[in-house]
C-alpha positions in Angstrom: -3.4 -49.2 -42.6 -2.6 -48.7 -38.9 0.8 -47.2 -39.7 -0.8 -44.8 -42.2 -3.3 -43.6 -39.5 -0.4 -43.1 -37.0 1.5 -41.1 -39.6 -1.6 -38.9 -40.3 -2.1 -38.4 -36.5 1.5 -37.4 -36.0 1.3 -35.0 -38.9 -1.9 -33.5 -37.6 -0.4 -33.1 -34.1 2.7 -31.5 -35.5 0.8 -29.0 -37.5 -1.7 -28.2 -34.7 1.4 -27.5 -32.5 2.7 -25.2 -35.1 -0.7 -23.5 -35.3 -0.8 -23.0 -31.5 2.8 -21.6 -31.5 1.8 -19.4 -34.4 -1.2 -18.1 -32.4 0.9 -17.4 -29.4 3.6 -15.8 -31.5 0.9 -13.7 -33.2 -0.4 -12.5 -29.8 3.1 -11.6 -28.6 3.6 -9.5 -31.6 0.4 -7.5 -31.1 1.2 -3.9 -30.2 0.8 -3.0 -26.5 -1.4 -0.2 -25.2 0.7 2.7 -23.9 -0.9 5.1 -21.4 0.1 8.3 -19.7 -1.4 9.2 -16.3 -0.6 11.3 -13.3 -1.7 12.4 -9.8 -1.3 15.5 -7.7 -2.3 16.1 -4.1 -1.8 19.7 -2.6 -2.5 20.0 1.1 -2.6 22.3 4.1 -2.7 21.1 7.7 -3.0 23.2 10.9 -1.8 21.4 14.0 -3.2 22.9 17.1 -0.2 21.8 19.1 1.8 24.2 17.0 5.1 22.2 16.9 8.3 24.1 16.3 9.0 24.1 12.6 6.8 22.6 9.9 7.5 18.9 10.4 4.8 17.3 12.6 5.2 13.7 13.7 7.9 11.1 13.2 5.3 8.3 12.8 3.3 10.0 10.1 4.3 9.9 6.5 1.5 11.7 4.6 0.2 15.3 5.0 2.8 15.7 7.7 3.6 19.4 7.7 2.2 22.2 9.9 0.8 25.5 8.8 2.3 25.2 5.3 0.9 24.6 1.8 2.8 21.7 0.2 2.6 18.8 -2.2 2.0 15.5 -0.5 2.4 13.4 -3.7 2.7 14.2 -7.3 3.7 11.7 -10.0 3.6 11.1 -13.7 3.3 7.5 -14.9 3.8 5.7 -18.2 2.0 2.4 -18.4 2.4 -0.4 -21.0 -0.4 -3.0 -21.2 -0.4 -6.1 -23.3 -2.3 -9.4 -23.2 0.9 -11.2 -22.2 3.1 -8.6 -20.5 2.9 -5.2 -18.8 5.1 -2.5 -17.3 4.8 0.7 -15.2 7.2 3.6 -14.6 6.2 6.5 -12.4 8.4 9.3 -11.1 7.3 11.2 -8.0 7.9 14.3 -5.8 6.4 15.6 -2.6 6.6 15.2 1.2 5.4 11.6 0.8 8.5 10.8 -1.1 10.7 12.7 1.3 9.4 11.0 4.4 8.8 7.4 3.1 12.0 7.2 1.1 14.3 8.8 3.7 16.5 5.6 3.8 17.0 5.5 0.0 19.7 7.2 -2.1 18.6 10.5 -3.6 18.1 9.1 -7.1 15.8 6.3 -5.9 13.6 8.7 -4.0 12.1 9.8 -7.3 10.7 6.3 -8.1 7.1 5.7 -7.3 6.7 2.6 -9.5 9.1 0.7 -11.7 8.0 -2.8 -12.6 7.6 -5.3 -15.4 5.1 -8.2 -15.5 4.7 -11.3 -17.7 1.9 -13.8 -18.1 3.0 -17.3 -17.4 0.1 -19.3 -18.8 -2.4 -19.4 -21.7 -5.3 -18.2 -19.5 -3.4 -15.1 -18.4 -4.4 -15.6 -14.8 -0.8 -16.4 -13.5 1.5 -13.4 -13.6 5.1 -12.7 -12.5 5.8 -9.0 -11.7 9.2 -7.7 -10.6 10.5 -4.2 -9.6 9.3 -1.5 -7.3 5.5 -2.0 -6.8 2.7 -1.0 -4.5 2.6 -3.0 -1.3 0.2 -6.0 -1.0 -0.5 -4.9 2.6 -3.6 -2.9 3.7 -6.6 -1.1 2.2 -5.0 2.4 2.0 -2.6 3.4 -0.8 -0.3 6.4 -1.3 -2.9 7.9 -3.7 -5.2 9.8 -1.3 -8.1 10.1 -3.8 -8.6 6.3 -3.6 -8.9 6.3 0.3 -12.0 6.9 2.3 -10.2 9.3 4.7 -7.9 12.1 3.8 -5.1 11.3 6.3 -3.9 7.7 6.6 -4.8 5.4 9.5 -2.0 4.7 12.0 -1.8 1.1 10.8 -1.3 2.2 7.2 1.3 4.8 8.1 3.4 2.2 9.9 3.3 -0.6 7.3 4.8 -0.7 3.8 3.4 1.5 1.0 5.8 0.0 -1.5 8.0 -3.1 -1.8 10.8 -4.1 -4.2 11.2 -7.6 -5.4 9.1 -10.2 -7.3 5.5 -11.1 -7.0 3.7 -14.2 -8.3 -0.1 -13.6 -8.6 -2.7 -16.3 -9.4 -6.4 -15.6 -10.1 -8.2 -19.0 -10.3 -11.5 -17.2 -10.8 -13.2 -13.8 -10.4 -13.5 -14.3 -6.6 -10.0 -15.3 -5.5 -6.6 -13.7 -5.7 -3.5 -15.5 -4.4 0.0 -14.0 -4.3 3.4 -14.8 -3.0 6.3 -12.3 -2.8 10.1 -12.2 -2.4 11.3 -8.7 -1.5 14.3 -6.7 -0.4 12.8 -5.8 3.0 10.2 -3.8 4.9 9.4 -0.9 2.6 12.8 -0.7 0.9 14.1 -0.3 -2.7 17.7 -0.9 -1.8 18.4 -3.8 0.5 19.7 -2.8 4.0 23.5 -2.9 4.1 24.7 -6.0 5.9 21.4 -7.9 5.5 21.8 -11.0 3.4 18.3 -12.4 4.1 15.5 -11.7 1.6 12.0 -11.1 3.0 8.8 -12.8 2.0 5.1 -12.1 1.8 1.7 -13.6 1.0 -1.7 -12.3 0.1 -5.1 -14.0 0.0 -8.0 -12.0 -1.3 -11.6 -13.2 -1.6 -14.4 -11.1 -3.2 -17.6 -13.1 -3.4 -19.3 -10.2 -5.0 -18.8 -6.5 -6.0 -19.9 -5.3 -2.5 -17.6 -7.5 -0.3 -13.9 -8.1 0.0 -11.9 -10.1 2.5 -8.1 -9.8 2.6 -5.2 -11.4 4.5 -1.7 -10.3 3.9 1.6 -11.3 5.6 5.2 -10.3 5.8 8.1 -12.5 7.0 11.6 -11.2 7.3 13.8 -8.8 9.0 14.7 -5.1 9.0 18.1 -5.6 10.6 21.6 -6.4 9.4 22.8 -10.0 9.9 24.8 -9.1 13.0 21.6 -8.1 15.0 19.0 -9.9 13.0 15.5 -9.9 14.7 12.9 -11.8 12.8 9.6 -10.0 12.1 6.2 -11.7 11.5 3.4 -9.5 10.4 -0.3 -10.0 9.6 -2.8 -7.6 8.0 -6.5 -8.5 7.8 -9.4 -6.4 6.6 -12.9 -6.6 5.3 -14.6 -4.1 3.1 -18.4 -4.0 2.8 -20.7 -1.9 0.7 -23.8 -2.4 2.9 -26.1 -0.2 1.0 -25.8 2.1 -2.1 -25.0 5.0 0.3 -23.1 3.3 3.2 -19.8 1.3 3.3 -17.7 -0.1 6.1 -14.1 -1.1 6.4 -12.8 -3.1 9.4 -9.0 -3.7 9.6 -6.5 -5.2 12.0 -2.7 -5.4 12.1 -0.8 -7.8 14.3 3.0 -8.0 14.2 5.7 -9.7 16.3 9.5 -9.3 16.4 12.3 -11.0 18.2 13.5 -9.0 21.2 17.1 -9.8 20.3 18.9 -12.0 17.8 18.2 -15.7 18.4 15.8 -15.0 21.3 12.7 -16.9 22.0 11.1 -13.8 23.4 9.0 -11.6 21.2 7.6 -8.1 21.3 4.3 -7.3 19.5 2.3 -4.5 18.2 -1.3 -4.3 17.0 -3.8 -1.9 15.5 -7.6 -2.2 14.9 -9.4 0.4 12.8 -13.0 0.9 11.7 -14.1 3.3 9.0 -17.6 4.1 7.9 -18.4 6.1 4.7 -21.7 7.7 3.8 -22.6 9.1 0.3 -24.6 12.2 1.1 -25.2 13.2 -2.5 -23.8 12.7 -5.9 -20.8 14.9 -5.1 -20.6 14.8 -1.3 -19.2 12.0 0.9 -18.3 11.8 4.6 -16.3 9.3 6.6 -15.8 8.6 10.3 -12.8 6.7 11.6 -12.1 5.1 15.0 -8.7 3.5 15.5 -6.2 2.3 18.1 -2.5 1.6 17.9 -0.5 -0.2 20.6 3.3 -0.5 20.4 4.5 -0.7 24.0 8.1 -1.6 23.3 8.6 0.8 20.4 9.1 -1.7 17.5 7.4 0.5 14.9 7.0 3.8 16.9 9.8 4.3 19.4 8.9 6.9 22.1 11.3 6.5 25.0 8.4 6.7 27.4 7.1 4.4 30.1 4.1 2.9 28.2 5.4 3.3 24.7 2.9 4.3 22.0 -0.6 3.5 23.0 -2.9 5.9 21.1 -6.6 6.1 20.3 -7.7 8.2 17.3 -10.9 9.7 15.8 -11.4 11.5 12.5 -14.3 13.0 10.5 -13.9 14.1 6.9 -16.1 15.7 4.2 -15.3 15.2 0.5 -16.5 17.1 -2.5 -15.9 15.3 -5.8 -17.7 16.8 -8.8 -16.3 13.9 -10.9 -13.9 10.9 -10.5 -10.8 12.9 -11.3 -10.8 15.6 -8.7 -11.5 15.8 -5.0 -11.5 18.5 -2.4 -11.4 17.4 1.2 -11.3 18.6 4.8 -10.8 16.5 7.9 -10.6 16.9 11.6 -8.5 14.4 13.5 -7.9 13.9 17.2 -5.5 11.5 18.8 -5.1 10.7 22.5 -2.1 8.8 23.9 -1.4 7.2 27.2 2.0 9.0 27.4 3.1 12.4 26.2 4.2 11.4 22.7 3.1 14.5 20.8 5.2 17.6 20.3 3.7 20.9 21.5 5.2 24.4 21.6 5.0 24.3 25.4 6.4 20.8 25.8 5.3 17.2 25.1 1.6 16.3 25.5 -0.7 13.3 25.2 -3.2 14.9 22.8 -3.1 16.1 19.2 -5.8 17.8 17.1 -5.4 18.9 13.5 -7.5 20.3 10.7 -6.3 18.9 7.3 -7.4 20.0 3.8 -6.5 18.8 0.4 -7.2 19.2 -3.3 -6.3 16.2 -5.4 -6.5 15.5 -9.1 -5.6 12.6 -11.4 -5.5 12.3 -15.2 -5.2 9.6 -17.7 -6.0 5.9 -17.2 
């Protein structure tokens, strides 16, 4: 009798396994959802320093043209979404692509996103994604309509908007997101010639409720070839708080260090705090105020060839008109004041810069 029971148990286990496999196989053969979406941001900026030519500042990578109508970013994206896998392919154009992808070959400059992801467990809360993907660093993205201010903060402009590599993401519950990355370098598609060392990153995000988010992201690696390798260690922290129905606050802080020379125990560092408050004036009107500071005395991220390096305080005020979620018209005034004369002016370098920026942005699809 005992042997018969064992046999029945083995048969039951075998068929239940087939049933689970069949269920998984059935899920994998479900048709994925395919979506088409896009984004376009047309802008005009007047720089009161009136620099020669249209290009404004070497440390800005968005809306960085003077007295000229231009496209900051335009892309068309095809997305594939399935319970067990996903993919995105987006091709871009605009000054964002020209400035941020300057180190890439011409063909790669057109890639905004190109990534594939696969679920690694039954619960679908452990994913592996690989390819060109948005950076895990910071609260501002390349899509201006998603940001509280029109122009990007100095800390966002001088940290990666995109990364190329593999990302493992785990969501144990609705509150936590944990990620680890292995990438080709600091905002690179193609790995730097002569650099054999991959770079790494981590992300820890905690959202106890819909109104509050805390985030800590890191980068560990180098942006040099092996012959002159200086290790770089970078931290980005921010908190985002919707304090009332009308008022929200973002507080962010970047801190990075890099070896002075290869093998050295001496390090240079840079840092940048930022505070942004956003007020919903009416159903269609919003305004935001930003206060920021960026310190890079030794020119790791922003070389200046001046005595005190880049030490700059900035203020901005913008007004947004958004009749719906798909379109936004914006205007912003931004003033920056530096310790040294790091801004170009028609009459010579100056330590101040004031601009008026405007934009019309639209997105379509999912």
